[in-house]
C-alpha positions, 0 to 999 in steps of 0.5 A, spaced: 258 188 750 255 183 747 255 182 740 248 180 736 250 178 728 244 178 723 248 177 717 244 170 716 238 174 717 238 182 715 245 181 712 241 176 707 236 181 705 242 185 701 238 186 694 241 180 690 244 176 696 242 169 697 246 164 702 245 156 701 244 152 707 251 150 707 253 157 706 249 159 712 252 153 716 259 155 715 258 163 716 255 161 722 260 157 724 265 162 722 261 168 726 261 163 733 269 161 732 271 168 732 267 169 738 260 172 736 255 170 742 248 171 738 247 169 731 240 171 728 239 165 723 233 167 719 226 168 719 223 161 719 216 163 718 218 166 711 219 159 707 220 152 708 227 153 705 228 158 711 226 153 716 231 147 714 237 153 714 235 155 721 234 148 723 241 146 720 245 152 723 241 150 730 244 143 729 251 144 727 252 146 734 256 152 734 256 153 741 253 160 739 246 163 741 241 162 735 236 167 734 230 166 730 226 173 727 218 173 728 213 178 727 208 178 732 204 172 731 204 165 734 204 162 728 211 166 727 213 164 734 211 156 733 215 156 726 222 159 730 220 153 736 220 148 730 227 150 729 228 149 736 232 156 737 235 159 743 232 166 742 226 169 739 226 176 736 219 179 736 218 185 731 212 190 730 211 197 727 210 202 733 211 209 729 205 212 726 207 211 719 208 204 719 202 202 723 198 206 719 201 203 712 203 196 713 200 193 719 193 197 719 193 198 727 193 203 732 197 204 738 193 200 743 192 194 738 200 194 737 200 194 745 195 187 746 198 184 740 205 185 744 202 183 750 200 176 748 205 174 743 211 176 747 208 173 753 206 166 749 213 166 747 217 167 754 212 161 755 217 156 751 224 159 750 228 163 755 231 169 751 226 174 748 228 180 744 223 185 743 224 190 736 219 196 736 220 197 728 221 204 726 223 205 733 227 212 732 220 215 728 215 213 734 213 218 739 217 217 745 211 216 750 208 210 745 215 207 744 216 207 752 209 205 753 211 199 747 217 197 750 215 196 758 209 192 756 213 187 753 218 187 758 212 186 762 210 180 758 217 177 759 221 180 754 228 179 756 232 184 752 229 190 748 232 193 741 231 200 739 232 200 731 233 206 727 229 202 721 231 207 716 237 210 718 234 217 720 238 218 726 244 222 728 249 220 733 247 226 738 240 224 737 241 217 738 245 218 745 239 222 747 234 217 745 237 211 748 239 215 754 231 216 756 229 209 754 235 206 759 232 210 764 225 209 763 225 201 761 227 196 766 231 191 761 238 190 757 237 195 751 239 193 744 240 197 738 240 195 730 242 201 726 241 202 718 246 205 714 242 210 709 246 217 712 253 213 713 252 213 720 250 206 722 256 204 726 256 212 729 249 211 731 251 205 734 257 207 738 253 213 741 248 208 744 253 204 747 255 211 750 248 212 752 248 205 756 246 200 750 249 193 753 248 190 746 249 191 738 246 189 732 251 188 727 252 185 720 259 182 716 261 187 711 255 192 713 250 188 709 243 188 709 237 192 706 238 199 702 245 201 704 245 196 710 247 196 717 252 197 722 258 193 720 261 188 724 268 189 723 268 197 724 263 196 730 268 191 734 274 195 733 272 202 734 269 199 741 275 195 742 281 199 740 278 206 741 273 205 747 276 200 750 270 195 751 271 188 750 267 184 745 269 177 745 271 177 738 278 175 736 279 181 732 285 178 727 280 173 724 275 180 721 278 180 714 278 172 713 271 173 716 269 179 711 273 175 705 268 168 707 262 172 707 263 176 701 265 170 697 259 166 699 255 173 698 258 174 691 258 181 693 265 185 693 268 189 699 270 196 696 278 197 697 276 203 701 272 199 707 275 201 713 278 195 717 277 190 711 278 193 704 284 192 701 286 199 702 285 199 709 293 199 710 295 201 703 300 207 702 302 210 696 304 217 698 311 219 698 311 222 705 305 217 708 309 211 705 316 213 708 313 215 715 310 208 716 316 204 713 320 208 719 314 208 724 307 205 723 303 210 727 306 216 723 300 215 718 296 209 721 292 209 728 296 205 732 291 203 736 289 198 730 294 195 726 294 191 720 296 185 725 290 186 729 285 185 724 288 179 720 290 184 715 298 186 711 300 193 710 301 194 703 306 199 700 303 201 693 306 205 687 304 211 682 305 218 681 304 220 689 310 214 690 316 217 694 324 215 694 324 211 700 318 206 699 321 205 692 328 204 695 326 200 700 321 195 695 328 194 691 332 193 696 327 187 698 329 183 691 337 186 691 336 192 687 340 198 689 340 203 684 344 209 685 341 215 687 341 218 680 339 211 677 333 212 683 331 219 680 330 215 673 326 209 676 321 214 680 320 218 674 318 213 669 314 210 675 310 217 675 309 217 668 307 210 667 301 212 673 300 218 669 297 214 663 291 211 668 295 205 668 295 201 675 304 200 677 304 193 679 310 190 683 312 187 677 312 193 673 316 197 678 321 191 677 321 191 670 323 198 670 328 198 675 332 192 671 331 197 665 334 203 668 340 199 672 342 196 665 341 189 668 338 183 663 332 181 665 332 175 670 330 168 668 323 167 671 323 160 675 317 159 673 315 158 665 309 157 661 310 151 656 303 149 654 296 150 656 289 148 654 282 149 656 276 146 655 269 149 656 262 149 653 254 150 655 254 143 657 262 142 659 265 142 665 271 148 664 277 144 665 284 147 663 290 143 663 297 146 664 304 145 663 310 149 666 317 149 667 318 150 675 326 151 677 327 146 671 323 142 672 317 140 668 310 140 672 304 138 669 297 139 672 289 139 670 283 143 674 276 144 673 273 151 675 267 156 675 270 158 668 276 157 664 280 162 667 279 160 674 280 152 672 286 156 669 289 159 675 287 153 679 291 148 675 297 154 676 297 153 683 296 145 682 304 145 679 307 150 685 311 146 691 309 152 695 302 155 697 300 162 693 293 164 694 290 168 689 287 175 693 285 180 687 283 179 680 281 184 675 280 185 667 279 191 663 279 192 656 284 197 653 281 197 646 275 197 643 271 192 639 270 184 639 278 184 638 279 188 644 285 187 648 284 185 655 289 187 661 289 183 667 292 185 674 293 180 679 295 180 686 297 174 690 299 173 697 304 169 699 305 164 705 308 169 710 302 174 708 306 179 703 302 181 697 305 182 690 301 184 684 303 184 676 299 184 670 299 181 662 295 183 656 292 179 650 286 179 646 285 173 649 282 173 656 285 166 658 292 168 656 293 174 659 290 171 666 295 165 665 301 170 663 299 175 669 299 170 674 305 167 672 308 174 673 305 174 680 308 167 682 315 169 679 315 175 683 314 171 690 319 166 688 324 172 686 323 175 693 323 168 697 330 167 694 333 174 694 335 174 687 
C-alpha cells in the first residue's frame, strides 16, 4: 500500500499552524526515515516562502518522492517545476456547488482545462496526480469523465478526495468500486474528518481497490483534519495485514515531533499515539493487562509496536493488584490490611478531583506502612531565575545529587523551561520531560498553582509527580525534583 503524506501541505492548513522551513525539512526527513514514500511538501505557487521551503525539502535528499500541489494552471505547474519536484498534484473542483461558487466553470470547461494542464505537466515530470476536488459530491458520470480525461492526458494516479468529509464507509466503498472499474489508473483517496470518519472511509476505499492513501501526522488539516497517519497505518498493518513500509515503532516519536513544531497538543485519548492509548486505571483492566496484555489491549497492536509504553494509572477506579505491583517495584510490601487502607486513601484523594501521581501513591503507602519518608537522592539547594521583556530567560540551579553538589545554568523559552533544563543539566543519567501541566487551585492574583509533571527514564518507564506553590517556577522545580527522585528510587530499588 502506497502512503502519501500531506502533513506539510494540508496539515499545515490546520488553523493556527505554521511551520518554518527548517521545521519542514526536519519533518520531511522524519517521514522519509520511517518509510513514507511520497511527501507532499507544499503549494509552491502560494508564496515565495512556500517555494523556498519546497526547494529546501527537495534539496535535502530524503529519499522520498517529493510532490508539489498546483491548481489547474500552467503557472502553478511552472512553480512546481521551479522547485524540481518529483510529482505534481493537480486539482480542480468538479462538484456543481464548487464549480459554480469557486471557479465559476462549466463541466466542459473543467474537462478542457484538465486535458490541457495535465498534459503540460506530464511533459515535464513522470508522475502527475489528479484530484477532482469535492469528488464525493460530484455527479458520478461527471466524476468518471473528469478522471478519464486526466488519465488520457497523462495523469499517472487519480485521487478521489472526500473534501468535506461527508461520506460513510459503505458509500465510500461503493464509489471507489465504481471508479476502480471505470478508470484505468491507480486510485488514491484523501478523506477529511468532519464526521470523524476519515480513517474508516480510507480503509473502506482500500477494501474497494484503492492502492494509495493520503494521511497526515496527528490527523492535522483543514477544519477537523484528515485521516491520521498512525491510525491508518496500524489498521492496515495490524487488522488488514497490508504492509505500508512504515517503521511503526517510530509512530509515537513522529507524532511528538510534529506536535512540538506545530505547537498543537495531541489529545490524551488520541488512538495509537495518545498518552492514554495504552494506559489503564480500572482495577479489572489493570489486573488483566498485568497478567496478560491481550485481555484489555488489541493484541495485534502492542505499545512496543508503535513506540509507546504501557502505563498503570491510579485513581478512584484503582485495584489492589496494580497498586501492589507498583509498590513492589520500590520494595514496599504492605500487609493485606495496609493495602486496603492505601487503596481507600488513594480513592478518597482521587474523589476530591485530584490526579493521583506516583509520588502521591508512595507517600500514602509510606504513611500507612509507618515507615519514615525516604531521604531523596536529589535535593534543591538554591535556584535563581532571570527573565524580562528584553532578557533571555535564564535559570541557575544548585542541587545536591547523592551527597555531591551540582550546579547548572540554562536558558529557555521562559523561566519554567529554563529551570527544567537546568535541573536536567545536573543529572548524571538521562531523564526526559514528557508532560507538564499547571492549574490554579485557588483564585486571585496570589493563586496557588498546582504543577503535575511526567518524566521518562532511559528504560522508557514513565513516572509522574506534582507540587503546589504560589510561585509557578518553584512549583515546577519541586514537581520535577519529585519526579526525578521517583526515577532514581525505582532504579536503585529503595
